[in-house]
C-alpha positions as CSV (number, residue, x, y, z in Angstrom):
1,X,47.8,-15.4,3.0
2,X,51.2,-14.0,1.9
3,X,52.8,-15.3,5.2
4,X,51.2,-18.7,4.6
5,X,52.7,-18.8,1.1
6,X,56.2,-17.8,2.5
7,X,56.1,-20.5,5.2
8,X,55.0,-23.1,2.8
9,X,57.7,-22.0,0.4
10,X,60.2,-22.5,3.2
11,X,58.8,-26.0,3.7
12,X,57.3,-25.3,7.1
13,X,53.9,-27.0,6.9
14,X,53.0,-26.4,10.5
15,X,53.5,-22.6,10.4
16,X,52.0,-22.5,6.9
17,X,48.8,-24.2,8.2
18,X,48.6,-21.8,11.1
19,X,48.9,-18.8,8.8
20,X,46.2,-20.3,6.6
21,X,43.9,-20.6,9.5
22,X,44.5,-17.0,10.4
23,X,43.7,-16.1,6.8
24,X,40.4,-18.0,7.0
25,X,39.4,-16.2,10.2
26,X,40.4,-12.8,8.7
27,X,38.3,-13.5,5.7
28,X,35.3,-14.5,7.8
29,X,35.6,-11.3,9.8
30,X,35.8,-9.3,6.6
31,X,32.7,-11.1,5.3
32,X,30.8,-10.2,8.5
33,X,31.8,-6.6,8.3
34,X,30.7,-6.4,4.6
35,X,27.4,-8.2,5.5
36,X,26.8,-5.7,8.3
37,X,27.5,-2.7,6.1
38,X,25.1,-4.1,3.5
39,X,22.4,-4.7,6.1
40,X,22.7,-1.2,7.4
41,X,22.5,0.1,3.8
42,X,19.4,-1.9,3.1
43,X,17.8,-0.7,6.3
44,X,18.6,2.9,5.4
45,X,17.1,2.4,1.9
46,X,14.1,0.7,3.4
47,X,13.5,3.5,5.9
48,X,13.9,6.2,3.2
49,X,11.3,4.3,1.0
50,X,8.9,4.0,3.9
51,X,9.3,7.7,4.8
52,X,8.7,8.8,1.3
53,X,5.7,6.5,1.0
54,X,4.2,7.7,4.2
55,X,4.6,11.3,3.2
56,X,2.8,10.6,-0.1
57,X,0.0,8.7,1.6
58,X,-0.6,11.3,4.2
59,X,-0.9,14.0,1.5
60,X,-3.3,11.9,-0.4
61,X,-5.4,11.2,2.7
62,X,-5.6,14.9,3.5
63,X,-6.7,15.8,0.0
64,X,-9.2,12.9,-0.1
65,X,-10.8,14.1,3.2
66,X,-11.3,17.6,1.7
67,X,-13.0,16.0,-1.4
68,X,-15.2,13.9,0.9
69,X,-16.3,16.8,3.0
70,X,-17.1,19.0,-0.1
71,X,-19.1,16.1,-1.6
72,X,-21.1,15.8,1.5
73,X,-21.8,19.5,1.5
74,X,-23.0,19.4,-2.1
75,X,-25.3,16.5,-1.2
76,X,-26.8,18.5,1.6
77,X,-27.6,21.3,-0.8
78,X,-29.2,18.9,-3.2
79,X,-28.6,18.6,-7.0
80,X,-31.8,20.4,-7.8
81,X,-30.6,23.5,-5.9
82,X,-27.2,23.8,-7.6
83,X,-26.2,27.2,-8.9
84,X,-23.1,28.1,-10.9
85,X,-21.1,28.2,-7.6
86,X,-22.0,24.5,-6.8
87,X,-21.3,23.5,-10.4
88,X,-17.8,25.1,-10.3
89,X,-17.1,23.4,-6.9
90,X,-18.2,20.0,-8.4
91,X,-15.8,20.5,-11.3
92,X,-13.0,21.3,-8.8
93,X,-13.9,18.1,-6.9
94,X,-13.6,16.0,-10.1
95,X,-10.1,17.5,-10.7
96,X,-9.0,16.9,-7.1
97,X,-10.3,13.3,-7.1
98,X,-8.4,12.6,-10.3
99,X,-5.3,14.2,-8.8
100,X,-5.4,11.9,-5.8
101,X,-5.8,8.9,-8.2
102,X,-2.7,10.1,-10.1
103,X,-0.8,10.4,-6.8
104,X,-1.9,6.8,-5.9
105,X,-0.5,5.7,-9.3
106,X,2.9,7.3,-8.4
107,X,3.0,5.4,-5.1
108,X,2.0,2.2,-6.9
109,X,5.0,2.5,-9.2
110,X,7.3,2.8,-6.2
111,X,5.8,-0.3,-4.6
112,X,5.9,-2.3,-7.9
113,X,9.6,-1.4,-8.2
114,X,10.2,-2.6,-4.7
115,X,8.3,-5.7,-5.4
116,X,8.3,-7.2,-1.9
117,X,4.7,-6.5,-0.8
118,X,1.6,-8.4,-1.7
119,X,-1.4,-6.6,-0.1
120,X,0.0,-3.0,0.0
121,X,0.1,-2.5,-3.7
122,X,-3.2,-4.2,-4.3
123,X,-4.9,-2.0,-1.7
124,X,-3.5,1.1,-3.4
125,X,-4.4,-0.2,-6.8
126,X,-8.0,-0.7,-5.7
127,X,-8.1,2.7,-4.0
128,X,-7.0,4.3,-7.2
129,X,-9.7,2.5,-9.2
130,X,-12.3,3.6,-6.6
131,X,-11.0,7.2,-6.9
132,X,-11.5,7.1,-10.7
133,X,-14.9,5.6,-10.3
134,X,-15.9,8.4,-7.9
135,X,-14.5,11.0,-10.3
136,X,-16.7,9.6,-13.0
137,X,-19.7,9.7,-10.6
138,X,-18.9,13.3,-9.7
139,X,-18.7,14.1,-13.4
140,X,-22.3,12.9,-13.6
141,X,-23.2,15.2,-10.7
142,X,-23.7,12.1,-8.4
143,X,-22.9,13.2,-4.9
144,X,-25.3,10.8,-3.3
145,X,-24.9,8.2,-0.5
146,X,-23.1,5.5,-2.6
147,X,-20.6,8.0,-3.9
148,X,-19.9,9.2,-0.4
149,X,-19.6,5.6,0.9
150,X,-17.0,4.8,-1.7
151,X,-15.1,8.0,-0.7
152,X,-15.2,7.0,2.9
153,X,-13.8,3.6,2.1
154,X,-11.0,5.3,0.0
155,X,-10.1,7.5,3.0
156,X,-10.2,4.5,5.4
157,X,-7.9,2.5,3.1
158,X,-5.4,5.3,2.9
159,X,-5.6,5.7,6.7
160,X,-4.9,2.0,7.1
161,X,-1.9,2.3,4.8
162,X,-0.5,5.3,6.7
163,X,-0.9,3.4,10.0
164,X,0.8,0.3,8.7
165,X,3.7,2.2,7.3
166,X,4.1,4.3,10.5
167,X,4.0,1.1,12.6
168,X,6.7,-0.5,10.5
169,X,8.9,2.6,10.8
170,X,8.4,2.6,14.6
171,X,9.3,-1.1,14.8
172,X,12.5,-0.5,12.7
173,X,13.5,2.4,14.9
174,X,13.1,0.2,18.0
175,X,15.2,-2.5,16.3
176,X,12.4,-5.0,15.8
177,X,12.6,-4.8,12.0
178,X,8.9,-5.6,11.5
179,X,9.5,-9.2,12.6
180,X,11.7,-9.8,9.5
181,X,15.2,-11.1,9.6
182,X,17.5,-8.1,9.5
183,X,19.8,-9.6,6.9
184,X,17.0,-10.7,4.6
185,X,17.2,-8.5,1.6
186,X,14.0,-10.0,0.2
187,X,12.0,-9.2,3.4
188,X,8.7,-7.5,2.6
189,X,8.3,-3.8,3.1
190,X,5.6,-4.6,5.6
191,X,5.4,-7.7,7.8
192,X,2.8,-10.4,7.0
193,X,0.8,-9.5,10.1
194,X,0.3,-5.9,8.9
195,X,-0.7,-7.0,5.4
196,X,-3.2,-9.5,6.8
197,X,-4.7,-6.8,8.9
198,X,-5.1,-4.6,5.9
199,X,-6.6,-7.4,3.9
200,X,-9.2,-8.1,6.6
201,X,-10.1,-4.4,6.8
202,X,-10.6,-4.2,3.1
203,X,-12.8,-7.3,3.1
204,X,-14.9,-5.8,5.9
205,X,-15.4,-2.5,4.0
206,X,-16.3,-4.4,0.8
207,X,-18.9,-6.4,2.7
208,X,-20.3,-3.1,4.1
209,X,-20.6,-1.7,0.6
210,X,-22.3,-4.8,-0.7
211,X,-24.8,-4.7,2.2
212,X,-25.6,-1.0,1.6
213,X,-26.3,-1.7,-2.1
214,X,-28.4,-4.7,-1.2
215,X,-30.4,-2.7,1.2
216,X,-30.9,0.1,-1.4
217,X,-32.1,-2.5,-4.0
218,X,-34.5,-4.1,-1.5
219,X,-35.9,-0.7,-0.6
220,X,-36.3,0.2,-4.3
221,X,-34.1,3.2,-3.9
222,X,-31.8,4.6,-6.6
223,X,-28.3,3.5,-6.1
224,X,-27.0,6.9,-7.3
225,X,-28.1,10.5,-7.1
226,X,-29.8,10.5,-10.4
227,X,-29.9,6.8,-11.3
228,X,-27.7,7.3,-14.4
229,X,-25.0,4.9,-13.2
230,X,-26.4,1.4,-13.6
231,X,-26.7,-1.3,-11.0
232,X,-24.7,-3.6,-13.2
233,X,-21.7,-1.2,-13.3
234,X,-21.7,-0.9,-9.5
235,X,-21.9,-4.7,-9.0
236,X,-19.2,-5.2,-11.6
237,X,-16.9,-2.9,-9.5
238,X,-17.6,-4.9,-6.4
239,X,-17.0,-8.2,-8.1
240,X,-13.7,-7.0,-9.4
241,X,-12.7,-5.8,-6.0
242,X,-13.6,-9.1,-4.4
243,X,-11.5,-11.0,-7.0
244,X,-8.5,-8.8,-6.3
245,X,-8.8,-9.5,-2.5
246,X,-9.1,-13.3,-3.3
247,X,-6.0,-13.1,-5.5
248,X,-4.1,-11.2,-2.7
249,X,-5.1,-13.9,-0.2
250,X,-3.9,-16.7,-2.6
251,X,-0.6,-15.0,-3.2
252,X,0.0,-14.6,0.5
253,X,-0.8,-18.3,1.0
254,X,1.6,-19.3,-1.8
255,X,4.3,-17.0,-0.4
256,X,3.9,-18.6,3.1
257,X,4.1,-22.1,1.6
258,X,7.2,-21.1,-0.3
259,X,5.7,-21.6,-3.7
């Protein structure tokens, strides 16, 4: 740029124009270098976020599986046969289940701050709600089939999230970037295909839960271990879950249509 100014000051338009062209090319190269540095920084930040998220999800899944196993063991013993030992274990399960829910909330805050995913935070939000529902049921000493079914679905959701995050990390390591443009700073944390897969799995699980409840009602069986949690509460939870899935699907559609 300085040389161009000097040439122009000397009245040499040809040389001045040539120096200006070189300045344009130099600026373009500098822009590309800055863009590349920013892209690498975004990829590093994205990988760090995914790594932290995966570590949290794996820890939550492990703890949830322990809670699930202990709940099943208590159900095998039978509420009528509980001693102080079982009562203490039940109290520990309530605490553990609420701890997993709190860990889910922490992950959710990270995802909300990132703000690029549609399904992932919704799945985690619903899992946290189910965790609290289960904790309430355990507080009522309900370790029956429905409580265990919800626990199984919580674990399955967490497993789906772990798998999706791991797959994205693998794709990034292989340079695929999760099928997202490498220079798109607004690219979602997970690709649309992964979020659709999670959404479908969540719908399948909700359908299974609804069927299990319908079968229990048709058979005249109690929906809970002692019948203290009403059918209306259970159906309200399912309706809320279905509404959340529908909203996630609408948001993904709007995002795809550029709304």
